[in-house]
C-alpha positions as CSV (number, residue, x, y, z in Angstrom):
1,M,4.4,-22.1,-11.0
2,A,2.7,-23.6,-13.5
3,L,-0.7,-24.7,-12.9
4,E,-1.8,-28.3,-13.7
5,K,-4.9,-29.8,-15.3
6,F,-7.4,-31.1,-12.4
7,S,-6.7,-35.3,-12.8
8,A,-6.0,-38.3,-10.9
9,A,-2.6,-38.0,-11.6
10,S,-1.8,-34.6,-11.1
11,V,-3.9,-34.9,-7.5
12,A,-1.6,-37.8,-6.7
13,A,1.7,-36.0,-7.6
14,L,0.2,-32.9,-5.7
15,K,-0.6,-35.3,-2.6
16,T,3.2,-36.5,-2.8
17,R,4.9,-33.1,-2.7
18,F,2.8,-31.9,0.5
19,E,3.6,-35.5,2.5
20,S,7.2,-35.0,1.2
21,A,6.7,-31.8,3.0
22,G,5.3,-33.0,6.1
23,Q,2.0,-31.4,5.3
24,G,0.2,-34.5,3.8
25,H,-2.7,-34.0,6.6
26,I,-4.5,-31.5,4.3
27,F,-5.6,-34.5,2.1
28,N,-7.3,-36.3,4.9
29,F,-10.7,-35.7,3.7
30,Y,-10.1,-35.3,0.1
31,D,-11.5,-38.5,-0.6
32,S,-15.0,-37.7,1.2
33,L,-15.3,-34.5,-1.1
34,S,-17.7,-34.4,-4.2
35,E,-16.1,-34.5,-7.9
36,S,-16.1,-30.6,-8.3
37,E,-15.3,-30.1,-4.3
38,K,-12.4,-32.2,-5.5
39,E,-11.3,-30.0,-8.1
40,T,-12.1,-26.6,-6.3
41,F,-9.7,-27.9,-3.6
42,F,-7.1,-29.3,-6.1
43,N,-7.0,-25.5,-7.6
44,Q,-6.3,-23.9,-4.4
45,V,-3.9,-26.2,-3.1
46,Q,-1.4,-26.2,-6.0
47,K,-1.0,-22.3,-6.0
48,I,0.7,-23.3,-2.6
49,D,4.5,-24.2,-2.5
50,P,5.1,-26.5,0.6
51,V,8.5,-26.0,0.5
52,R,8.5,-22.6,0.1
53,I,5.8,-22.3,3.2
54,N,8.0,-24.6,5.3
55,K,10.8,-22.4,4.7
56,L,8.7,-19.4,5.9
57,W,7.6,-21.0,8.8
58,D,11.3,-21.7,10.0
59,F,12.1,-18.0,8.9
60,A,9.5,-16.6,11.1
61,Q,10.6,-19.2,14.1
62,N,14.4,-18.3,13.7
63,P,15.0,-14.6,12.3
64,P,18.5,-13.4,11.5
65,K,20.0,-12.1,14.8
66,E,20.6,-8.4,14.9
67,P,23.5,-6.8,16.7
68,E,23.7,-6.9,20.1
69,N,24.1,-3.0,20.4
70,S,22.2,-1.8,17.2
71,V,23.8,1.5,16.2
72,V,20.7,4.0,14.9
73,E,21.1,7.4,13.5
74,P,19.4,9.7,11.3
75,L,19.9,9.3,7.4
76,P,23.0,10.9,6.1
77,E,21.8,15.0,4.8
78,S,22.7,13.2,1.6
79,A,20.3,10.9,1.4
80,R,17.3,13.3,2.4
81,A,15.2,16.3,1.8
82,S,12.4,18.5,3.3
83,I,9.6,20.0,1.2
84,L,9.4,22.3,4.6
85,D,12.9,23.8,4.3
86,S,13.9,23.4,0.8
87,K,14.8,26.1,-1.9
88,P,12.1,27.2,-4.1
89,E,14.5,26.4,-7.0
90,D,15.4,22.7,-5.7
91,L,11.6,22.6,-5.3
92,E,10.6,23.9,-9.2
93,R,13.5,21.8,-10.6
94,W,12.0,18.3,-8.9
95,Y,8.6,19.4,-10.0
96,N,9.5,20.2,-13.6
97,L,11.3,17.0,-13.8
98,G,8.7,15.1,-12.4
99,I,6.3,16.3,-15.3
100,E,8.8,15.8,-18.0
101,L,9.0,12.1,-16.6
102,I,5.0,11.8,-16.3
103,G,4.6,13.3,-20.0
104,K,6.9,10.8,-21.5
105,G,5.1,8.1,-20.1
106,E,7.8,6.7,-17.6
107,V,5.6,6.9,-14.5
108,A,3.3,4.4,-13.4
109,V,1.3,4.3,-9.9
110,I,0.7,1.1,-7.5
111,L,-2.0,1.2,-5.4
112,L,-2.2,-1.1,-1.9
113,A,-5.7,-1.5,-1.9
114,G,-6.3,-4.9,-0.3
115,G,-8.2,-3.9,2.7
116,Q,-12.1,-3.6,3.6
117,G,-13.2,-1.1,5.6
118,T,-14.2,-3.9,8.6
119,R,-13.3,-1.5,11.6
120,L,-15.5,1.4,9.6
121,G,-18.6,-0.9,9.8
122,S,-18.2,-1.9,6.1
123,K,-17.2,-5.4,4.1
124,A,-16.7,-3.4,1.1
125,P,-13.2,-1.9,-0.5
126,K,-11.7,0.7,1.3
127,G,-11.4,2.7,-1.5
128,A,-15.0,2.5,-2.0
129,Y,-15.9,3.9,1.3
130,N,-17.9,7.4,1.0
131,I,-16.7,9.5,4.1
132,Q,-19.2,11.9,3.5
133,L,-18.1,14.8,1.2
134,T,-20.2,17.2,-0.1
135,S,-19.4,15.3,-3.6
136,K,-20.1,12.2,-2.3
137,K,-16.6,11.0,-3.8
138,T,-14.7,7.8,-2.5
139,L,-11.3,7.6,-2.1
140,F,-11.1,5.7,-5.1
141,Q,-12.6,8.6,-7.2
142,I,-10.4,10.8,-5.2
143,Q,-7.1,9.3,-6.6
144,A,-8.3,8.6,-9.8
145,E,-9.0,12.2,-10.5
146,R,-5.9,13.0,-9.4
147,I,-4.4,10.8,-12.0
148,L,-6.5,12.8,-14.7
149,K,-5.0,16.1,-13.5
150,I,-1.8,15.1,-13.5
151,Q,-1.9,13.7,-16.6
152,E,-3.6,16.7,-18.2
153,L,-0.5,19.1,-16.6
154,A,1.9,16.8,-18.0
155,A,0.4,16.9,-21.5
156,E,0.5,20.6,-21.6
157,K,4.1,20.3,-21.6
158,A,5.1,17.1,-23.4
159,Q,6.2,17.2,-26.9
160,D,4.2,14.1,-27.6
161,K,0.7,14.4,-25.7
162,S,-0.2,10.8,-26.2
163,K,2.0,9.7,-23.9
164,A,1.2,11.7,-21.2
165,V,-0.4,8.6,-19.4
166,V,-0.1,7.0,-15.7
167,P,-1.0,3.3,-15.7
168,W,-2.6,2.9,-12.3
169,Y,-1.9,-0.9,-10.9
170,V,-4.4,-1.6,-8.3
171,M,-3.3,-4.1,-5.8
172,T,-6.6,-5.7,-4.2
173,S,-6.9,-9.0,-1.7
174,G,-9.0,-12.2,-2.2
175,P,-11.9,-10.4,-0.3
176,T,-11.9,-7.5,-2.4
177,R,-11.0,-8.3,-6.3
178,T,-13.9,-8.9,-7.4
179,M,-16.0,-6.0,-5.5
180,T,-13.2,-3.7,-6.7
181,E,-13.7,-4.6,-10.5
182,K,-17.4,-4.1,-9.9
183,F,-16.9,-0.5,-8.4
184,F,-14.6,0.6,-10.9
185,K,-17.3,-0.7,-13.9
186,K,-19.5,1.2,-11.6
187,E,-22.0,-1.9,-11.3
188,P,-23.8,-2.1,-8.0
189,L,-22.2,-3.6,-5.0
190,A,-24.5,-5.5,-2.4
191,E,-22.0,-4.5,0.4
192,L,-22.8,-0.9,-0.3
193,S,-25.7,1.1,0.8
194,D,-28.5,2.2,-2.0
195,E,-27.3,5.6,-1.2
196,D,-23.4,4.9,-2.3
197,N,-24.8,2.4,-5.1
198,A,-26.7,5.6,-6.3
199,A,-24.2,7.8,-6.3
200,R,-21.4,5.8,-7.9
201,A,-24.2,4.6,-10.9
202,Q,-23.8,8.3,-11.7
203,G,-20.1,8.4,-12.4
204,K,-18.3,7.4,-14.9
205,P,-16.5,4.1,-15.1
206,Y,-13.0,3.8,-14.2
207,F,-13.6,7.4,-12.8
208,G,-12.9,8.7,-16.1
209,L,-9.2,6.8,-17.1
210,D,-9.0,4.7,-19.9
211,E,-9.5,1.4,-19.0
212,K,-6.6,0.0,-20.6
213,N,-4.5,2.0,-18.4
214,V,-6.3,0.3,-15.3
215,M,-4.9,-2.9,-14.0
216,I,-6.4,-4.4,-11.2
217,F,-4.6,-7.4,-9.7
218,E,-4.4,-9.3,-6.4
219,Q,-1.8,-9.9,-3.6
220,G,-0.8,-13.4,-2.8
221,V,-2.2,-15.5,0.2
222,L,-0.4,-17.4,2.9
223,P,-1.7,-20.4,4.7
224,C,-2.7,-19.9,8.0
225,Y,-0.4,-22.3,10.4
226,D,-1.2,-24.1,13.7
227,L,1.5,-23.6,16.7
228,N,3.4,-26.3,15.6
229,G,3.8,-25.3,11.8
230,K,1.0,-27.3,10.3
231,I,-1.2,-25.9,7.6
232,I,-4.8,-25.2,8.9
233,L,-7.8,-26.2,7.0
234,S,-10.9,-24.1,7.2
235,D,-12.8,-27.0,5.9
236,R,-13.0,-30.7,5.1
237,G,-11.7,-29.6,1.4
238,A,-10.3,-26.0,1.8
239,V,-7.3,-24.5,3.4
240,A,-7.4,-21.4,5.9
241,V,-5.2,-18.6,4.3
242,A,-4.7,-15.1,4.8
243,P,-3.2,-12.0,2.7
244,D,0.8,-12.0,2.9
245,G,0.3,-8.6,4.0
246,N,1.5,-5.3,2.3
247,G,5.2,-7.1,1.4
248,G,3.3,-9.5,-0.6
249,I,3.3,-6.5,-3.5
250,Y,7.1,-7.7,-4.4
251,K,6.0,-11.2,-5.5
252,A,2.3,-10.2,-6.7
253,L,4.2,-7.8,-9.5
254,Q,5.9,-10.8,-10.7
255,D,3.4,-13.2,-10.4
256,E,0.3,-11.2,-11.9
257,G,2.0,-10.1,-15.0
258,V,2.3,-6.1,-13.7
259,L,6.0,-6.0,-14.2
260,D,5.6,-7.6,-17.9
261,D,3.0,-4.8,-18.6
262,M,5.4,-1.7,-17.0
263,R,8.2,-3.0,-19.2
264,K,6.0,-2.8,-22.2
265,R,4.9,0.4,-21.8
266,G,8.7,1.6,-21.0
267,I,8.1,2.7,-17.4
268,K,11.2,3.6,-15.2
269,H,9.4,5.2,-12.5
270,V,7.2,3.7,-9.7
271,H,4.9,5.6,-7.0
272,A,3.5,3.3,-4.5
273,Y,1.2,4.3,-1.9
274,C,-1.9,3.3,0.6
275,V,-5.5,3.8,-0.3
276,D,-6.7,5.1,2.9
277,N,-4.5,8.1,2.8
278,C,-7.0,10.5,1.2
279,L,-4.3,13.4,0.7
280,A,-2.0,11.4,-1.0
281,K,-0.6,13.3,-4.1
282,V,-0.8,10.3,-6.7
283,A,2.3,10.4,-9.2
284,D,3.8,13.3,-7.2
285,P,6.0,15.0,-9.5
286,V,8.3,16.6,-7.3
287,F,8.8,13.2,-5.4
288,I,9.2,11.7,-8.7
289,G,11.5,14.5,-9.9
290,F,13.5,14.1,-6.6
291,S,13.8,10.3,-6.7
292,A,14.9,10.4,-10.1
293,E,17.6,12.9,-9.7
294,Q,19.0,11.1,-6.7
295,N,19.6,8.5,-8.8
296,V,18.2,6.0,-5.8
297,K,16.1,2.5,-6.1
298,I,14.1,3.7,-3.3
299,A,12.9,6.7,-1.9
300,T,10.0,7.2,0.8
301,K,8.1,9.4,1.8
302,V,7.8,10.8,5.7
303,V,6.0,13.4,8.0
304,R,7.3,15.0,10.5
305,K,6.7,13.0,14.1
306,R,4.1,15.0,16.3
307,N,6.2,14.3,19.5
308,A,8.4,11.6,21.0
309,T,5.6,9.9,22.2
310,E,3.3,9.3,18.7
311,S,3.3,5.9,17.9
312,V,4.7,5.7,14.1
313,G,7.3,3.6,12.7
314,L,10.8,5.8,12.2
315,I,12.6,5.8,8.9
316,L,16.1,5.8,9.9
317,S,19.7,4.4,9.3
318,K,20.2,1.4,11.5
319,N,23.7,-0.4,11.4
320,G,24.5,1.7,8.6
321,K,21.4,0.6,6.4
322,P,18.1,2.2,5.8
323,D,15.5,0.6,7.8
324,V,12.3,1.3,9.6
325,V,12.0,0.9,13.5
326,E,8.9,0.6,15.2
327,Y,8.1,3.5,18.2
328,S,8.1,0.2,20.9
329,E,11.7,-0.5,19.8
330,I,13.4,2.9,20.7
331,D,14.1,3.6,24.4
332,S,12.7,7.0,25.6
333,K,15.7,8.5,25.9
334,T,16.6,8.2,22.0
335,A,12.9,8.8,21.4
336,E,13.1,12.6,23.1
337,A,16.5,13.2,21.8
338,E,16.7,16.8,19.8
339,D,18.3,17.4,16.7
340,P,21.7,19.0,17.6
341,K,21.6,21.0,14.3
342,Q,17.9,22.3,15.0
343,P,16.9,22.9,18.6
344,G,13.4,22.0,19.1
345,L,12.9,19.1,16.8
346,L,13.3,15.4,17.5
347,K,16.4,13.9,16.6
348,F,14.4,10.9,14.9
349,R,11.3,12.5,13.3
350,A,11.0,10.9,10.1
351,A,7.6,9.1,10.4
352,N,6.7,6.5,8.2
353,I,3.6,6.8,6.0
354,V,4.0,4.0,3.6
355,N,4.4,6.0,0.5
356,H,7.0,5.1,-1.5
357,Y,9.1,5.5,-5.0
358,Y,10.7,2.7,-6.7
359,S,12.9,2.7,-9.9
360,F,11.3,0.4,-12.4
361,A,15.3,-1.5,-13.1
362,Y,15.3,-2.3,-8.8
363,L,11.8,-3.8,-8.8
364,D,12.1,-5.8,-12.3
365,G,15.7,-7.2,-11.3
366,M,14.4,-8.5,-8.0
367,G,13.8,-12.3,-9.0
368,D,14.0,-14.9,-6.4
369,K,14.6,-12.2,-3.7
370,V,10.8,-11.8,-3.0
371,N,11.3,-15.5,-1.5
372,A,13.9,-14.0,1.0
373,L,11.4,-11.4,2.4
374,P,11.2,-12.1,6.0
375,P,7.8,-12.9,7.4
376,H,6.5,-11.8,11.1
377,I,4.4,-13.9,13.2
378,A,0.9,-12.8,14.0
379,K,-0.9,-15.0,16.5
380,K,-4.5,-15.5,16.0
381,K,-8.0,-16.9,16.7
382,I,-8.6,-18.7,13.4
383,P,-11.7,-20.9,12.8
384,Y,-10.5,-24.3,11.7
385,F,-11.4,-27.9,10.5
386,D,-10.6,-30.6,13.2
387,T,-8.9,-33.5,11.2
388,E,-8.9,-35.6,13.8
389,K,-12.8,-35.1,14.9
390,G,-13.6,-34.4,11.3
391,Q,-16.0,-31.1,12.2
392,A,-15.5,-27.5,11.9
393,V,-14.9,-25.3,15.0
394,T,-15.9,-21.6,14.5
395,D,-15.9,-20.5,18.2
396,V,-12.2,-19.9,18.9
397,A,-11.6,-19.0,22.5
398,K,-7.9,-18.3,22.4
399,P,-5.0,-17.5,19.6
400,N,-4.8,-20.9,17.9
401,G,-2.8,-20.5,14.8
402,V,-0.2,-18.2,13.0
403,K,-0.6,-15.8,10.3
404,L,2.5,-14.6,8.3
405,E,2.6,-11.0,7.1
406,Q,5.4,-9.4,5.1
407,F,6.5,-5.9,5.2
408,V,6.7,-3.8,2.5
409,F,9.8,-1.6,4.2
410,D,11.5,-4.9,4.8
411,V,13.7,-4.8,1.6
412,F,15.0,-1.2,2.6
413,K,17.6,-2.9,4.6
414,W,18.9,-4.4,1.4
415,L,20.3,-1.7,0.2
416,D,22.8,0.6,0.8
417,L,22.6,4.2,2.0
418,S,23.5,5.9,-1.2
419,E,20.6,3.6,-3.1
420,F,17.8,5.0,-0.7
421,A,16.3,8.6,-0.1
422,C,13.9,10.0,2.3
423,F,11.5,12.9,1.5
424,E,9.8,14.8,4.3
425,V,6.3,16.4,3.5
426,K,3.8,18.4,5.2
427,R,1.3,16.3,7.2
428,E,-1.8,18.8,6.9
429,D,-1.2,18.5,2.9
430,E,-0.1,14.7,2.4
431,F,-1.2,12.5,5.2
432,S,-4.6,11.7,6.6
433,P,-5.2,7.5,6.9
434,L,-8.5,6.2,7.4
435,K,-8.3,3.4,9.8
436,N,-11.0,4.1,12.7
437,A,-14.9,4.4,12.9
438,D,-16.3,7.9,13.6
439,A,-16.3,8.1,17.7
440,P,-16.3,10.8,20.4
441,N,-12.6,12.1,20.4
442,A,-11.9,9.7,17.4
443,Q,-8.9,10.0,14.9
444,D,-7.7,8.8,11.6
445,C,-11.6,8.0,11.3
446,P,-14.0,9.5,8.3
447,T,-14.6,12.7,9.8
448,T,-10.9,13.4,10.0
449,S,-10.4,12.6,6.5
450,R,-13.1,14.9,5.5
451,K,-11.9,17.6,7.7
452,H,-8.5,17.6,6.6
453,I,-9.7,17.6,2.4
454,K,-11.9,20.6,3.2
455,A,-9.4,22.4,5.6
456,Q,-6.7,21.7,2.4
457,G,-9.1,23.2,0.0
458,K,-10.0,26.1,2.1
459,R,-6.2,26.9,2.0
460,W,-5.7,26.8,-1.6
461,A,-8.7,28.9,-2.1
462,E,-7.5,31.5,0.2
463,V,-3.9,31.6,-0.8
464,A,-5.6,32.4,-4.5
465,G,-7.2,35.5,-3.3
466,A,-10.9,34.0,-2.1
467,T,-12.7,34.3,0.5
468,V,-14.4,31.4,2.0
469,K,-17.8,32.1,3.1
470,N,-20.2,28.7,2.3
471,G,-20.9,28.4,6.0
472,D,-19.1,25.0,6.7
473,D,-16.9,25.0,9.3
474,E,-15.0,22.1,8.2
475,G,-13.7,24.5,5.0
476,L,-13.8,23.8,1.1
477,E,-13.9,20.7,-0.9
478,V,-11.8,21.5,-4.3
479,S,-12.0,18.8,-6.8
480,P,-8.5,16.9,-8.0
481,L,-10.2,17.9,-11.5
482,T,-9.5,21.7,-10.6
483,S,-6.7,21.4,-8.8
484,Y,-4.0,18.9,-8.5
485,V,-2.1,21.0,-5.5
486,S,-1.1,24.4,-4.6
487,I,1.8,26.0,-5.6
488,F,1.8,27.8,-2.5
489,C,2.2,24.4,-0.6
490,L,5.3,23.7,-2.9
491,S,6.6,27.0,-1.4
492,F,7.5,28.0,-4.9
493,S,8.6,31.3,-4.9
494,N,5.8,34.1,-5.0
495,Y,3.7,32.0,-7.3
496,R,-0.3,32.9,-6.5
497,R,-1.8,30.4,-9.0
498,R,-3.0,26.7,-8.8
499,I,-1.9,23.5,-10.8
């Protein structure tokens, strides 16, 4: 959408657009604003397409009906593989292919990093959170160093070492973008403690990555609605908005120029993952190689579901299409069913961890389909500006409005099974999300993240022949700059070296 300059004529045209869409009430207090407030309001509102907003509301209220008797099955064997039981020669072939593609400069990484550490007691970006590793490294630094290491490994085998570059596209949100940019530049953040700012000050800008290969961009927002589908004002001169969910990635890639940058670089393969997973193997060559060899449009990593009652979404085939089904949508009989070919294992065990491969051609060809991504309703307590009484209401007792979110996996069902693949990995090696604050018996918290990193490091050291005697019962922290992954963890035949 082309942006207009602030003028009386452009304001009048904008107001007419909103009135025609039945959303003209947001201009009720426009005349009471100062000149600078009017311009700020105009600049915010002109980025909102009222026709699209109304369509999203209608879509959310009237989603496509599912067949009465949906058929769910595991993905066909041709569309899945597992690092737990794949042949060593397959894993090695995928690894070598992935390294080759990285060495050619054909692989990019997208980081979903829009969240704040609110549940952790922090207003800073979650990627800036200190989980109290010995090194004091944050999630951002750990992941940046994994990129540095995989670039180094790819350069060793590349014909042209200068091409072994993995550009890092960091998707932030409105509240986190400026903070993330400052943190990458190692500028102090008021939202961090003096200790954490001091630790960051000792590091490198962009954590040692070349600034020109790091692009920080912002996911979109959607207006908040009242229960009747009318846009809510947060103040007399501001619309209440909320991030559009992780599914906003597809539109943001177009709107923020990310696809244009990838196209110029000759990117062909894209790895996307979430910032809160401290074990994420960034630009994983095995996953990239597997997905490229399968020649799919999208592939996803999964971990094995712990038990039938674990509250996780499942990757499966639904009515002949790849899909994600939430645990609440599956009855207990289905959830407890065993795999007829592997007794003792659940039939439906592919737990979604929001870790995906995309062919660039697929992302680049989505076009207007990004506007067809279904929105999901979340009723919330939303502070608002009462347009009838002319006053702000901050103490909201019960849900009074709706935030719409789009989910990254809702594009899966647009594909045929032949265009989609699933790759199972070891939970202890690749998935430890940071969601909750530390508390007795807490899971997915700073303590579990730290323990899982150190336990992994200890395993790597011991398989390499070391004896760990550091007195730390949590294990051993191994720098990503020292080792990207243990060959042992890939199950390569009899190798005892680190990469």
